[in-house]
PyMOL Python script that loads the backbone (N, CA, C, O; Angstrom):
from pymol import cmd

cmd.read_pdbstr("""\
ATOM      1  N   MET A   1     149.653 -94.259-216.178  1.00  0.00           N
ATOM      2  CA  MET A   1     149.145 -95.437-216.833  1.00  0.00           C
ATOM      3  C   MET A   1     150.081 -95.845-217.965  1.00  0.00           C
ATOM      4  O   MET A   1     150.665 -96.928-217.924  1.00  0.00           O
ATOM      5  N   PHE A   2     150.229 -94.988-218.977  1.00  0.00           N
ATOM      6  CA  PHE A   2     151.132 -95.294-220.071  1.00  0.00           C
ATOM      7  C   PHE A   2     152.420 -94.492-219.979  1.00  0.00           C
ATOM      8  O   PHE A   2     153.350 -94.715-220.754  1.00  0.00           O
ATOM      9  N   ASN A   3     152.478 -93.560-219.035  1.00  0.00           N
ATOM     10  CA  ASN A   3     153.652 -92.732-218.806  1.00  0.00           C
ATOM     11  C   ASN A   3     154.019 -91.910-220.043  1.00  0.00           C
ATOM     12  O   ASN A   3     155.178 -91.872-220.456  1.00  0.00           O
ATOM     13  N   PHE A   4     153.014 -91.255-220.627  1.00  0.00           N
ATOM     14  CA  PHE A   4     153.239 -90.356-221.757  1.00  0.00           C
ATOM     15  C   PHE A   4     153.628 -88.990-221.239  1.00  0.00           C
ATOM     16  O   PHE A   4     153.038 -88.490-220.281  1.00  0.00           O
ATOM     17  N   GLY A   5     154.610 -88.388-221.865  1.00  0.00           N
ATOM     18  CA  GLY A   5     154.979 -87.016-221.566  1.00  0.00           C
ATOM     19  C   GLY A   5     154.324 -86.083-222.576  1.00  0.00           C
ATOM     20  O   GLY A   5     153.615 -86.528-223.479  1.00  0.00           O
ATOM     21  N   MET A   6     154.564 -84.798-222.418  1.00  0.00           N
ATOM     22  CA  MET A   6     153.963 -83.817-223.312  1.00  0.00           C
ATOM     23  C   MET A   6     154.423 -83.995-224.763  1.00  0.00           C
ATOM     24  O   MET A   6     153.590 -83.895-225.665  1.00  0.00           O
ATOM     25  N   PRO A   7     155.704 -84.252-225.030  1.00  0.00           N
ATOM     26  CA  PRO A   7     156.109 -84.440-226.437  1.00  0.00           C
ATOM     27  C   PRO A   7     155.407 -85.634-227.105  1.00  0.00           C
ATOM     28  O   PRO A   7     155.029 -85.559-228.274  1.00  0.00           O
ATOM     29  N   GLU A   8     155.238 -86.719-226.365  1.00  0.00           N
ATOM     30  CA  GLU A   8     154.567 -87.888-226.927  1.00  0.00           C
ATOM     31  C   GLU A   8     153.103 -87.592-227.216  1.00  0.00           C
ATOM     32  O   GLU A   8     152.575 -88.001-228.251  1.00  0.00           O
ATOM     33  N   LEU A   9     152.441 -86.877-226.296  1.00  0.00           N
ATOM     34  CA  LEU A   9     151.037 -86.527-226.500  1.00  0.00           C
ATOM     35  C   LEU A   9     150.853 -85.619-227.713  1.00  0.00           C
ATOM     36  O   LEU A   9     149.903 -85.785-228.479  1.00  0.00           O
ATOM     37  N   ILE A  10     151.752 -84.672-227.884  1.00  0.00           N
ATOM     38  CA  ILE A  10     151.675 -83.779-229.046  1.00  0.00           C
ATOM     39  C   ILE A  10     151.869 -84.577-230.334  1.00  0.00           C
ATOM     40  O   ILE A  10     151.166 -84.348-231.318  1.00  0.00           O
ATOM     41  N   LEU A  11     152.811 -85.503-230.331  1.00  0.00           N
ATOM     42  CA  LEU A  11     153.047 -86.336-231.507  1.00  0.00           C
ATOM     43  C   LEU A  11     151.815 -87.186-231.828  1.00  0.00           C
ATOM     44  O   LEU A  11     151.414 -87.280-232.988  1.00  0.00           O
ATOM     45  N   VAL A  12     151.224 -87.794-230.824  1.00  0.00           N
ATOM     46  CA  VAL A  12     150.019 -88.599-231.034  1.00  0.00           C
ATOM     47  C   VAL A  12     148.896 -87.729-231.586  1.00  0.00           C
ATOM     48  O   VAL A  12     148.186 -88.146-232.501  1.00  0.00           O
ATOM     49  N   PHE A  13     148.726 -86.532-231.043  1.00  0.00           N
ATOM     50  CA  PHE A  13     147.686 -85.622-231.513  1.00  0.00           C
ATOM     51  C   PHE A  13     147.910 -85.236-232.975  1.00  0.00           C
ATOM     52  O   PHE A  13     146.961 -85.218-233.759  1.00  0.00           O
ATOM     53  N   ILE A  14     149.137 -84.932-233.345  1.00  0.00           N
ATOM     54  CA  ILE A  14     149.441 -84.540-234.728  1.00  0.00           C
ATOM     55  C   ILE A  14     149.181 -85.700-235.685  1.00  0.00           C
ATOM     56  O   ILE A  14     148.605 -85.508-236.756  1.00  0.00           O
ATOM     57  N   VAL A  15     149.603 -86.900-235.301  1.00  0.00           N
ATOM     58  CA  VAL A  15     149.371 -88.070-236.155  1.00  0.00           C
ATOM     59  C   VAL A  15     147.872 -88.323-236.300  1.00  0.00           C
ATOM     60  O   VAL A  15     147.392 -88.594-237.401  1.00  0.00           O
ATOM     61  N   ALA A  16     147.131 -88.234-235.191  1.00  0.00           N
ATOM     62  CA  ALA A  16     145.680 -88.430-235.253  1.00  0.00           C
ATOM     63  C   ALA A  16     145.026 -87.364-236.120  1.00  0.00           C
ATOM     64  O   ALA A  16     144.100 -87.661-236.876  1.00  0.00           O
ATOM     65  N   LEU A  17     145.492 -86.142-236.019  1.00  0.00           N
ATOM     66  CA  LEU A  17     144.953 -85.051-236.830  1.00  0.00           C
ATOM     67  C   LEU A  17     145.200 -85.305-238.311  1.00  0.00           C
ATOM     68  O   LEU A  17     144.324 -85.057-239.140  1.00  0.00           O
ATOM     69  N   LEU A  18     146.379 -85.793-238.645  1.00  0.00           N
ATOM     70  CA  LEU A  18     146.695 -86.089-240.043  1.00  0.00           C
ATOM     71  C   LEU A  18     145.884 -87.270-240.577  1.00  0.00           C
ATOM     72  O   LEU A  18     145.451 -87.263-241.729  1.00  0.00           O
ATOM     73  N   ILE A  19     145.686 -88.272-239.741  1.00  0.00           N
ATOM     74  CA  ILE A  19     144.975 -89.474-240.187  1.00  0.00           C
ATOM     75  C   ILE A  19     143.471 -89.225-240.295  1.00  0.00           C
ATOM     76  O   ILE A  19     142.860 -89.552-241.312  1.00  0.00           O
ATOM     77  N   PHE A  20     142.874 -88.649-239.253  1.00  0.00           N
ATOM     78  CA  PHE A  20     141.418 -88.540-239.196  1.00  0.00           C
ATOM     79  C   PHE A  20     140.879 -87.186-239.650  1.00  0.00           C
ATOM     80  O   PHE A  20     139.716 -87.090-240.043  1.00  0.00           O
ATOM     81  N   GLY A  21     141.681 -86.169-239.604  1.00  0.00           N
ATOM     82  CA  GLY A  21     141.222 -84.841-240.002  1.00  0.00           C
ATOM     83  C   GLY A  21     140.566 -84.110-238.844  1.00  0.00           C
ATOM     84  O   GLY A  21     140.188 -84.725-237.846  1.00  0.00           O
ATOM     85  N   PRO A  22     140.430 -82.793-238.978  1.00  0.00           N
ATOM     86  CA  PRO A  22     139.909 -81.996-237.867  1.00  0.00           C
ATOM     87  C   PRO A  22     138.423 -82.224-237.587  1.00  0.00           C
ATOM     88  O   PRO A  22     137.965 -81.957-236.476  1.00  0.00           O
ATOM     89  N   ARG A  23     137.671 -82.705-238.556  1.00  0.00           N
ATOM     90  CA  ARG A  23     136.231 -82.905-238.338  1.00  0.00           C
ATOM     91  C   ARG A  23     135.935 -84.174-237.555  1.00  0.00           C
ATOM     92  O   ARG A  23     134.994 -84.204-236.762  1.00  0.00           O
ATOM     93  N   LYS A  24     136.715 -85.209-237.760  1.00  0.00           N
ATOM     94  CA  LYS A  24     136.477 -86.490-237.089  1.00  0.00           C
ATOM     95  C   LYS A  24     137.140 -86.574-235.717  1.00  0.00           C
ATOM     96  O   LYS A  24     136.735 -87.395-234.893  1.00  0.00           O
ATOM     97  N   LEU A  25     138.137 -85.754-235.459  1.00  0.00           N
ATOM     98  CA  LEU A  25     138.910 -85.854-234.227  1.00  0.00           C
ATOM     99  C   LEU A  25     138.059 -85.695-232.962  1.00  0.00           C
ATOM    100  O   LEU A  25     138.230 -86.491-232.038  1.00  0.00           O
ATOM    101  N   PRO A  26     137.149 -84.713-232.866  1.00  0.00           N
ATOM    102  CA  PRO A  26     136.323 -84.613-231.656  1.00  0.00           C
ATOM    103  C   PRO A  26     135.432 -85.840-231.448  1.00  0.00           C
ATOM    104  O   PRO A  26     135.238 -86.287-230.317  1.00  0.00           O
ATOM    105  N   GLU A  27     134.898 -86.376-232.531  1.00  0.00           N
ATOM    106  CA  GLU A  27     134.051 -87.566-232.433  1.00  0.00           C
ATOM    107  C   GLU A  27     134.856 -88.758-231.919  1.00  0.00           C
ATOM    108  O   GLU A  27     134.383 -89.515-231.071  1.00  0.00           O
ATOM    109  N   ILE A  28     136.052 -88.917-232.429  1.00  0.00           N
ATOM    110  CA  ILE A  28     136.916 -90.017-231.997  1.00  0.00           C
ATOM    111  C   ILE A  28     137.314 -89.835-230.535  1.00  0.00           C
ATOM    112  O   ILE A  28     137.375 -90.805-229.779  1.00  0.00           O
ATOM    113  N   GLY A  29     137.582 -88.603-230.143  1.00  0.00           N
ATOM    114  CA  GLY A  29     137.903 -88.326-228.742  1.00  0.00           C
ATOM    115  C   GLY A  29     136.760 -88.700-227.816  1.00  0.00           C
ATOM    116  O   GLY A  29     136.981 -89.276-226.751  1.00  0.00           O
ATOM    117  N   ARG A  30     135.532 -88.372-228.220  1.00  0.00           N
ATOM    118  CA  ARG A  30     134.369 -88.738-227.406  1.00  0.00           C
ATOM    119  C   ARG A  30     134.223 -90.249-227.313  1.00  0.00           C
ATOM    120  O   ARG A  30     133.938 -90.784-226.242  1.00  0.00           O
ATOM    121  N   MET A  31     134.420 -90.941-228.437  1.00  0.00           N
ATOM    122  CA  MET A  31     134.314 -92.398-228.428  1.00  0.00           C
ATOM    123  C   MET A  31     135.365 -93.016-227.511  1.00  0.00           C
ATOM    124  O   MET A  31     135.065 -93.939-226.754  1.00  0.00           O
ATOM    125  N   LEU A  32     136.586 -92.512-227.576  1.00  0.00           N
ATOM    126  CA  LEU A  32     137.643 -93.034-226.701  1.00  0.00           C
ATOM    127  C   LEU A  32     137.335 -92.748-225.239  1.00  0.00           C
ATOM    128  O   LEU A  32     137.562 -93.596-224.375  1.00  0.00           O
ATOM    129  N   GLY A  33     136.824 -91.562-224.961  1.00  0.00           N
ATOM    130  CA  GLY A  33     136.461 -91.215-223.591  1.00  0.00           C
ATOM    131  C   GLY A  33     135.378 -92.125-223.044  1.00  0.00           C
ATOM    132  O   GLY A  33     135.460 -92.583-221.905  1.00  0.00           O
ATOM    133  N   ARG A  34     134.362 -92.387-223.856  1.00  0.00           N
ATOM    134  CA  ARG A  34     133.285 -93.291-223.423  1.00  0.00           C
ATOM    135  C   ARG A  34     133.817 -94.699-223.199  1.00  0.00           C
ATOM    136  O   ARG A  34     133.461 -95.356-222.220  1.00  0.00           O
ATOM    137  N   ALA A  35     134.668 -95.159-224.105  1.00  0.00           N
ATOM    138  CA  ALA A  35     135.223 -96.506-223.974  1.00  0.00           C
ATOM    139  C   ALA A  35     136.061 -96.629-222.705  1.00  0.00           C
ATOM    140  O   ALA A  35     135.974 -97.631-221.996  1.00  0.00           O
ATOM    141  N   MET A  36     136.868 -95.617-222.421  1.00  0.00           N
ATOM    142  CA  MET A  36     137.683 -95.646-221.199  1.00  0.00           C
ATOM    143  C   MET A  36     136.795 -95.622-219.963  1.00  0.00           C
ATOM    144  O   MET A  36     137.074 -96.306-218.979  1.00  0.00           O
ATOM    145  N   HIS A  37     135.722 -94.830-220.015  1.00  0.00           N
ATOM    146  CA  HIS A  37     134.791 -94.757-218.886  1.00  0.00           C
ATOM    147  C   HIS A  37     134.124 -96.112-218.653  1.00  0.00           C
ATOM    148  O   HIS A  37     134.026 -96.561-217.511  1.00  0.00           O
ATOM    149  N   GLU A  38     133.667 -96.765-219.716  1.00  0.00           N
ATOM    150  CA  GLU A  38     133.026 -98.074-219.586  1.00  0.00           C
ATOM    151  C   GLU A  38     134.009 -99.122-219.065  1.00  0.00           C
ATOM    152  O   GLU A  38     133.647 -99.961-218.240  1.00  0.00           O
ATOM    153  N   PHE A  39     135.246 -99.072-219.543  1.00  0.00           N
ATOM    154  CA  PHE A  39     136.253-100.020-219.081  1.00  0.00           C
ATOM    155  C   PHE A  39     136.527 -99.831-217.593  1.00  0.00           C
ATOM    156  O   PHE A  39     136.615-100.804-216.844  1.00  0.00           O
ATOM    157  N   LYS A  40     136.663 -98.574-217.167  1.00  0.00           N
ATOM    158  CA  LYS A  40     136.922 -98.294-215.757  1.00  0.00           C
ATOM    159  C   LYS A  40     135.739 -98.725-214.903  1.00  0.00           C
ATOM    160  O   LYS A  40     135.923 -99.269-213.814  1.00  0.00           O
ATOM    161  N   LYS A  41     134.529 -98.485-215.391  1.00  0.00           N
ATOM    162  CA  LYS A  41     133.332 -98.880-214.649  1.00  0.00           C
ATOM    163  C   LYS A  41     133.270-100.397-214.500  1.00  0.00           C
ATOM    164  O   LYS A  41     132.954-100.899-213.421  1.00  0.00           O
ATOM    165  N   ALA A  42     133.568-101.129-215.570  1.00  0.00           N
ATOM    166  CA  ALA A  42     133.557-102.588-215.507  1.00  0.00           C
ATOM    167  C   ALA A  42     134.618-103.100-214.536  1.00  0.00           C
ATOM    168  O   ALA A  42     134.364-104.041-213.784  1.00  0.00           O
ATOM    169  N   ALA A  43     135.791-102.497-214.547  1.00  0.00           N
ATOM    170  CA  ALA A  43     136.851-102.908-213.623  1.00  0.00           C
ATOM    171  C   ALA A  43     136.445-102.626-212.180  1.00  0.00           C
ATOM    172  O   ALA A  43     136.686-103.450-211.297  1.00  0.00           O
ATOM    173  N   ASP A  44     135.834-101.474-211.934  1.00  0.00           N
ATOM    174  CA  ASP A  44     135.376-101.145-210.583  1.00  0.00           C
ATOM    175  C   ASP A  44     134.276-102.099-210.129  1.00  0.00           C
ATOM    176  O   ASP A  44     134.271-102.531-208.976  1.00  0.00           O
ATOM    177  N   ASP A  45     133.346-102.432-211.020  1.00  0.00           N
ATOM    178  CA  ASP A  45     132.283-103.378-210.684  1.00  0.00           C
ATOM    179  C   ASP A  45     132.859-104.747-210.352  1.00  0.00           C
ATOM    180  O   ASP A  45     132.395-105.416-209.429  1.00  0.00           O
ATOM    181  N   PHE A  46     133.866-105.160-211.106  1.00  0.00           N
ATOM    182  CA  PHE A  46     134.498-106.453-210.857  1.00  0.00           C
ATOM    183  C   PHE A  46     135.180-106.468-209.493  1.00  0.00           C
ATOM    184  O   PHE A  46     135.050-107.433-208.739  1.00  0.00           O
ATOM    185  N   LYS A  47     135.908-105.394-209.178  1.00  0.00           N
ATOM    186  CA  LYS A  47     136.573-105.302-207.874  1.00  0.00           C
ATOM    187  C   LYS A  47     135.552-105.314-206.746  1.00  0.00           C
ATOM    188  O   LYS A  47     135.756-105.965-205.722  1.00  0.00           O
ATOM    189  N   GLU A  48     134.457-104.597-206.936  1.00  0.00           N
ATOM    190  CA  GLU A  48     133.420-104.536-205.908  1.00  0.00           C
ATOM    191  C   GLU A  48     132.784-105.906-205.699  1.00  0.00           C
ATOM    192  O   GLU A  48     132.516-106.298-204.564  1.00  0.00           O
ATOM    193  N   ALA A  49     132.543-106.632-206.779  1.00  0.00           N
ATOM    194  CA  ALA A  49     131.958-107.965-206.668  1.00  0.00           C
ATOM    195  C   ALA A  49     132.898-108.906-205.927  1.00  0.00           C
ATOM    196  O   ALA A  49     132.448-109.726-205.126  1.00  0.00           O
ATOM    197  N   LEU A  50     134.181-108.798-206.183  1.00  0.00           N
ATOM    198  CA  LEU A  50     135.139-109.647-205.476  1.00  0.00           C
ATOM    199  C   LEU A  50     135.202-109.305-203.997  1.00  0.00           C
ATOM    200  O   LEU A  50     135.357-110.192-203.158  1.00  0.00           O
ATOM    201  N   ASN A  51     135.082-108.024-203.675  1.00  0.00           N
ATOM    202  CA  ASN A  51     135.142-107.614-202.278  1.00  0.00           C
ATOM    203  C   ASN A  51     133.873-107.976-201.522  1.00  0.00           C
ATOM    204  O   ASN A  51     133.928-108.194-200.312  1.00  0.00           O
ATOM    205  N   GLN A  52     132.745-108.046-202.194  1.00  0.00           N
ATOM    206  CA  GLN A  52     131.488-108.343-201.519  1.00  0.00           C
ATOM    207  C   GLN A  52     131.357-109.821-201.194  1.00  0.00           C
ATOM    208  O   GLN A  52     130.889-110.176-200.112  1.00  0.00           O
ATOM    209  N   GLU A  53     131.758-110.677-202.104  1.00  0.00           N
ATOM    210  CA  GLU A  53     131.603-112.104-201.902  1.00  0.00           C
ATOM    211  C   GLU A  53     132.948-112.716-201.536  1.00  0.00           C
ATOM    212  O   GLU A  53     133.931-112.552-202.259  1.00  0.00           O
ATOM    213  N   PRO A  54     132.988-113.424-200.406  1.00  0.00           N
ATOM    214  CA  PRO A  54     134.265-114.017-199.993  1.00  0.00           C
ATOM    215  C   PRO A  54     134.757-115.031-201.030  1.00  0.00           C
ATOM    216  O   PRO A  54     133.956-115.764-201.610  1.00  0.00           O
ATOM    217  N   PRO A  55     136.057-115.072-201.259  1.00  0.00           N
ATOM    218  CA  PRO A  55     136.610-116.010-202.250  1.00  0.00           C
ATOM    219  C   PRO A  55     136.269-117.464-201.950  1.00  0.00           C
ATOM    220  O   PRO A  55     136.114-118.268-202.869  1.00  0.00           O
ATOM    221  N   GLU A  56     136.152-117.804-200.675  1.00  0.00           N
ATOM    222  CA  GLU A  56     135.820-119.181-200.319  1.00  0.00           C
ATOM    223  C   GLU A  56     134.454-119.562-200.868  1.00  0.00           C
ATOM    224  O   GLU A  56     134.252-120.687-201.324  1.00  0.00           O
ATOM    225  N   GLN A  57     133.515-118.618-200.823  1.00  0.00           N
ATOM    226  CA  GLN A  57     132.171-118.883-201.334  1.00  0.00           C
ATOM    227  C   GLN A  57     132.207-119.099-202.846  1.00  0.00           C
ATOM    228  O   GLN A  57     131.514-119.971-203.371  1.00  0.00           O
ATOM    229  N   ILE A  58     133.004-118.315-203.531  1.00  0.00           N
ATOM    230  CA  ILE A  58     133.125-118.465-204.981  1.00  0.00           C
ATOM    231  C   ILE A  58     133.698-119.835-205.312  1.00  0.00           C
ATOM    232  O   ILE A  58     133.218-120.506-206.226  1.00  0.00           O
ATOM    233  N   VAL A  59     134.723-120.254-204.574  1.00  0.00           N
ATOM    234  CA  VAL A  59     135.342-121.560-204.809  1.00  0.00           C
ATOM    235  C   VAL A  59     134.332-122.672-204.556  1.00  0.00           C
ATOM    236  O   VAL A  59     134.271-123.634-205.321  1.00  0.00           O
ATOM    237  N   LYS A  60     133.541-122.554-203.496  1.00  0.00           N
ATOM    238  CA  LYS A  60     132.532-123.574-203.196  1.00  0.00           C
ATOM    239  C   LYS A  60     131.497-123.667-204.312  1.00  0.00           C
ATOM    240  O   LYS A  60     131.093-124.765-204.695  1.00  0.00           O
ATOM    241  N   GLU A  61     131.071-122.529-204.829  1.00  0.00           N
ATOM    242  CA  GLU A  61     130.089-122.533-205.916  1.00  0.00           C
ATOM    243  C   GLU A  61     130.658-123.191-207.167  1.00  0.00           C
ATOM    244  O   GLU A  61     129.971-123.964-207.834  1.00  0.00           O
ATOM    245  N   VAL A  62     131.900-122.885-207.480  1.00  0.00           N
ATOM    246  CA  VAL A  62     132.529-123.480-208.662  1.00  0.00           C
ATOM    247  C   VAL A  62     132.697-124.981-208.465  1.00  0.00           C
ATOM    248  O   VAL A  62     132.443-125.752-209.390  1.00  0.00           O
ATOM    249  N   GLU A  63     133.120-125.411-207.274  1.00  0.00           N
ATOM    250  CA  GLU A  63     133.280-126.838-207.003  1.00  0.00           C
ATOM    251  C   GLU A  63     131.949-127.567-207.135  1.00  0.00           C
ATOM    252  O   GLU A  63     131.888-128.669-207.679  1.00  0.00           O
ATOM    253  N   GLU A  64     130.883-126.946-206.633  1.00  0.00           N
ATOM    254  CA  GLU A  64     129.559-127.564-206.714  1.00  0.00           C
ATOM    255  C   GLU A  64     129.122-127.727-208.171  1.00  0.00           C
ATOM    256  O   GLU A  64     128.587-128.769-208.551  1.00  0.00           O
ATOM    257  N   LYS A  65     129.348-126.710-208.972  1.00  0.00           N
ATOM    258  CA  LYS A  65     128.982-126.792-210.387  1.00  0.00           C
ATOM    259  C   LYS A  65     129.811-127.852-211.103  1.00  0.00           C
ATOM    260  O   LYS A  65     129.297-128.569-211.961  1.00  0.00           O
ATOM    261  N   LEU A  66     131.094-127.954-210.751  1.00  0.00           N
ATOM    262  CA  LEU A  66     131.942-128.978-211.362  1.00  0.00           C
ATOM    263  C   LEU A  66     131.471-130.380-210.988  1.00  0.00           C
ATOM    264  O   LEU A  66     131.468-131.282-211.826  1.00  0.00           O
ATOM    265  N   LYS A  67     131.075-130.560-209.733  1.00  0.00           N
ATOM    266  CA  LYS A  67     130.571-131.865-209.302  1.00  0.00           C
ATOM    267  C   LYS A  67     129.287-132.218-210.041  1.00  0.00           C
ATOM    268  O   LYS A  67     129.086-133.372-210.422  1.00  0.00           O
ATOM    269  N   GLN A  68     128.416-131.230-210.247  1.00  0.00           N
ATOM    270  CA  GLN A  68     127.180-131.479-210.989  1.00  0.00           C
ATOM    271  C   GLN A  68     127.500-131.872-212.427  1.00  0.00           C
ATOM    272  O   GLN A  68     126.897-132.794-212.976  1.00  0.00           O
ATOM    273  N   ASN A  69     128.443-131.173-213.026  1.00  0.00           N
ATOM    274  CA  ASN A  69     128.840-131.501-214.398  1.00  0.00           C
ATOM    275  C   ASN A  69     129.466-132.886-214.473  1.00  0.00           C
ATOM    276  O   ASN A  69     129.216-133.638-215.415  1.00  0.00           O
ATOM    277  N   GLU A  70     130.283-133.219-213.472  1.00  0.00           N
ATOM    278  CA  GLU A  70     130.927-134.529-213.447  1.00  0.00           C
ATOM    279  C   GLU A  70     129.881-135.632-213.333  1.00  0.00           C
ATOM    280  O   GLU A  70     129.971-136.653-214.014  1.00  0.00           O
ATOM    281  N   ALA A  71     128.887-135.423-212.468  1.00  0.00           N
ATOM    282  CA  ALA A  71     127.831-136.420-212.310  1.00  0.00           C
ATOM    283  C   ALA A  71     127.050-136.580-213.609  1.00  0.00           C
ATOM    284  O   ALA A  71     126.712-137.698-213.999  1.00  0.00           O
ATOM    285  N   GLY A  72     126.768-135.485-214.266  1.00  0.00           N
ATOM    286  CA  GLY A  72     126.049-135.551-215.538  1.00  0.00           C
ATOM    287  C   GLY A  72     126.856-136.268-216.604  1.00  0.00           C
ATOM    288  O   GLY A  72     126.306-137.043-217.386  1.00  0.00           O
ATOM    289  N   LEU A  73     128.157-136.016-216.639  1.00  0.00           N
ATOM    290  CA  LEU A  73     129.011-136.689-217.617  1.00  0.00           C
ATOM    291  C   LEU A  73     129.108-138.186-217.338  1.00  0.00           C
ATOM    292  O   LEU A  73     129.124-138.995-218.266  1.00  0.00           O
ATOM    293  N   LYS A  74     129.173-138.553-216.060  1.00  0.00           N
ATOM    294  CA  LYS A  74     129.222-139.978-215.724  1.00  0.00           C
ATOM    295  C   LYS A  74     127.938-140.667-216.157  1.00  0.00           C
ATOM    296  O   LYS A  74     127.967-141.786-216.670  1.00  0.00           O
ATOM    297  N   GLU A  75     126.819-140.002-215.950  1.00  0.00           N
ATOM    298  CA  GLU A  75     125.529-140.564-216.351  1.00  0.00           C
ATOM    299  C   GLU A  75     125.463-140.714-217.872  1.00  0.00           C
ATOM    300  O   GLU A  75     124.988-141.731-218.376  1.00  0.00           O
ATOM    301  N   GLU A  76     125.932-139.716-218.590  1.00  0.00           N
ATOM    302  CA  GLU A  76     125.962-139.792-220.051  1.00  0.00           C
ATOM    303  C   GLU A  76     126.903-140.901-220.509  1.00  0.00           C
ATOM    304  O   GLU A  76     126.632-141.573-221.505  1.00  0.00           O
ATOM    305  N   GLY A  77     128.004-141.097-219.790  1.00  0.00           N
ATOM    306  CA  GLY A  77     128.942-142.162-220.133  1.00  0.00           C
ATOM    307  C   GLY A  77     128.317-143.531-219.966  1.00  0.00           C
ATOM    308  O   GLY A  77     128.564-144.431-220.769  1.00  0.00           O
ATOM    309  N   LYS A  78     127.500-143.699-218.919  1.00  0.00           N
ATOM    310  CA  LYS A  78     126.807-144.974-218.709  1.00  0.00           C
ATOM    311  C   LYS A  78     125.845-145.242-219.857  1.00  0.00           C
ATOM    312  O   LYS A  78     125.757-146.367-220.351  1.00  0.00           O
ATOM    313  N   ASP A  79     125.131-144.216-220.278  1.00  0.00           N
ATOM    314  CA  ASP A  79     124.194-144.377-221.390  1.00  0.00           C
ATOM    315  C   ASP A  79     124.944-144.707-222.678  1.00  0.00           C
ATOM    316  O   ASP A  79     124.453-145.478-223.502  1.00  0.00           O
ATOM    317  N   PHE A  80     126.109-144.139-222.851  1.00  0.00           N
ATOM    318  CA  PHE A  80     126.892-144.350-224.065  1.00  0.00           C
ATOM    319  C   PHE A  80     127.458-145.767-224.114  1.00  0.00           C
ATOM    320  O   PHE A  80     127.504-146.387-225.177  1.00  0.00           O
ATOM    321  N   ARG A  81     127.891-146.276-222.954  1.00  0.00           N
ATOM    322  CA  ARG A  81     128.507-147.610-222.900  1.00  0.00           C
ATOM    323  C   ARG A  81     127.480-148.710-223.131  1.00  0.00           C
ATOM    324  O   ARG A  81     127.809-149.779-223.646  1.00  0.00           O
ATOM    325  N   GLY A  82     126.310-148.460-222.769  1.00  0.00           N
ATOM    326  CA  GLY A  82     125.333-149.513-223.023  1.00  0.00           C
ATOM    327  C   GLY A  82     124.373-149.560-221.965  1.00  0.00           C
ATOM    328  O   GLY A  82     123.461-150.387-221.995  1.00  0.00           O
TER     329      GLY A  82
END
""", "prot")
cmd.dss("prot")
cmd.show_as("cartoon", "prot")
cmd.util.cbc("prot")
cmd.orient("prot")
């Protein structure tokens, strides 16, 4: 993902240890782990949603909503003009 090697990971750990201290480090690690898990879950859900619904259907739904909005705007424009 980020292509970190062992020296880079050790450096990051030492800097984090100096900044946050030994008491906060486990808590921060848990928070980062949860955040990464939620991000991965959201990405997987997004991929699954795209695979379940054909792209053509999504495009049709968006076009329909745009047409409805366009019709509403035209109607509002008529009211505005007089």
